[in-house]
Steps between C-alpha positions, in 0.01 A plus 500: 500500500773750595703426187197558279430833668864606460487413131184708461662795674814470288293480182298809593818688595660422163182605320495835679873556445457448126228769487711772662539820302765657723758328717481517879832683513384770256174541689681544830752752365239710317250512787468838671691565823250747639140511608327835494225568749314831472625749759143577610478138617826470694638851531799631308772394747355153561477441124865596454617269780275219375637529145856507627447177694320332208777599257774360725311174553426467129859559394627256761250234394580550130871468567458173688258355243691596187852416616 
């Protein structure tokens, strides 16, 4: 039973991989590093700090995923 399920998963994975238009690496590197929240929602200073944190996390994650 387990072997059959693993074969089904592998088959589905290969099917999805063959349909990809863009590689995972390209998608990761081209994805935006920032998230903009309107200042009337968070306040100007909070938005700046939030974006700074998001950008650092995004760049760190990209570096570890791509390398």
